[in-house]
C-alpha positions as CSV (number, residue, x, y, z in Angstrom):
1,M,50.3,-79.3,46.9
2,P,52.2,-76.1,46.0
3,S,52.9,-73.5,48.7
4,H,51.4,-70.1,48.3
5,A,52.3,-66.8,50.0
6,C,50.2,-63.7,50.7
7,R,50.7,-61.1,48.0
8,Q,50.6,-58.3,50.6
9,C,52.6,-59.5,53.6
10,G,54.2,-62.7,52.3
11,A,52.8,-64.9,55.0
12,P,52.1,-68.6,54.1
13,L,48.5,-69.2,53.0
14,E,46.4,-72.1,54.2
15,L,44.6,-73.3,51.1
16,G,42.2,-75.6,52.9
17,T,39.3,-77.0,50.9
18,N,38.7,-73.9,48.7
19,P,42.1,-73.1,47.1
20,G,40.7,-70.5,44.7
21,V,40.4,-67.4,46.8
22,V,42.1,-67.3,50.2
23,V,42.0,-64.6,52.8
24,C,45.3,-64.0,54.7
25,R,44.8,-64.6,58.4
26,Y,47.4,-62.0,59.3
27,C,46.7,-59.0,57.1
28,K,43.2,-59.9,55.8
29,T,44.2,-59.5,52.1
30,T,42.2,-61.5,49.5
31,N,44.6,-63.7,47.5
32,D,43.7,-65.5,44.2
33,T,45.6,-68.8,44.4
34,R,44.0,-70.4,41.3
35,V,46.4,-71.5,38.6
36,P,46.7,-68.5,36.3
37,A,45.7,-68.7,32.6
38,Q,48.5,-69.0,30.1
39,G,50.1,-65.6,29.5
40,F,48.9,-64.2,32.7
41,A,51.4,-63.1,35.3
42,P,50.5,-62.5,38.9
43,P,51.1,-59.0,40.1
44,Q,54.5,-58.3,41.3
45,P,55.2,-56.4,44.5
46,P,56.0,-52.7,43.9
47,Q,59.7,-51.8,43.6
48,P,61.2,-49.4,46.1
49,F,61.2,-45.8,44.8
50,A,64.5,-44.6,43.4
51,P,64.7,-41.0,42.2
52,P,65.8,-40.7,38.6
53,S,69.5,-39.9,38.1
54,P,70.3,-36.4,36.9
55,P,70.9,-36.0,33.2
56,P,74.6,-35.9,32.2
57,T,76.1,-32.5,31.9
58,W,78.0,-31.5,28.8
59,S,80.8,-29.1,29.4
60,A,82.5,-29.0,25.9
61,P,80.7,-25.8,24.8
62,Q,82.0,-24.0,27.9
63,Q,85.5,-25.2,27.2
64,Q,85.3,-24.1,23.6
65,Q,84.0,-20.7,24.7
66,S,86.9,-20.3,27.2
67,A,89.4,-21.3,24.5
68,R,87.9,-18.6,22.2
69,K,88.2,-16.0,25.0
70,G,91.9,-16.7,25.5
71,G,92.6,-17.0,21.8
72,W,93.9,-13.5,21.4
73,L,96.3,-14.0,24.3
74,V,97.8,-17.0,22.6
75,W,98.3,-15.0,19.4
76,L,99.9,-12.2,21.3
77,F,102.2,-14.6,23.1
78,W,103.4,-16.2,19.8
79,F,103.7,-12.8,18.1
80,A,106.0,-11.6,21.0
81,I,108.0,-14.8,20.9
82,L,108.3,-15.3,17.1
83,G,106.9,-12.3,15.4
84,V,108.9,-9.5,16.9
85,P,112.3,-11.2,16.2
86,L,111.3,-12.2,12.7
87,L,110.0,-8.7,12.0
88,G,113.2,-7.2,13.3
89,A,115.3,-9.5,11.1
90,L,113.1,-8.6,8.0
91,L,113.6,-4.9,8.7
92,G,117.3,-5.5,9.2
93,V,117.6,-7.2,5.8
94,L,115.5,-4.5,4.1
95,G,117.6,-1.8,5.8
96,S,120.8,-3.4,4.5
97,V,119.4,-3.9,1.0
98,I,118.3,-0.2,0.9
99,G,121.7,0.9,2.3
100,T,123.4,-1.1,-0.5
101,I,121.2,0.4,-3.2
102,V,121.9,3.9,-1.9
103,A,125.7,3.2,-1.8
104,I,125.6,1.9,-5.4
105,A,123.6,4.9,-6.5
106,V,126.0,7.3,-4.9
107,A,129.0,5.5,-6.4
108,V,127.4,5.7,-9.9
109,M,126.6,9.4,-9.6
110,A,130.1,10.1,-8.4
111,H,131.7,8.8,-11.6
């Protein structure tokens, strides 16, 4: 004979002569101990409550926004490091070219 337990308190049930419906002698819960029909599953005890986990946070838009905020500082830094010396070199070359043209023009006019 299979052993059965109360669906409420888990105490062993005494099937006796009428194994269909048995009342638990401890908690007085009515238990159906008949063989369930095919496809029927006896009720399961409730699972303990667990609060849902919070949704994941996505921080990439904030990082992109902060990168856009500091973008002009990056450009200013690179202009100071590379742009100013290159601009000075370019102006120096232009100045010497202009000076050479002026010197040639003066020499041609002097003859």
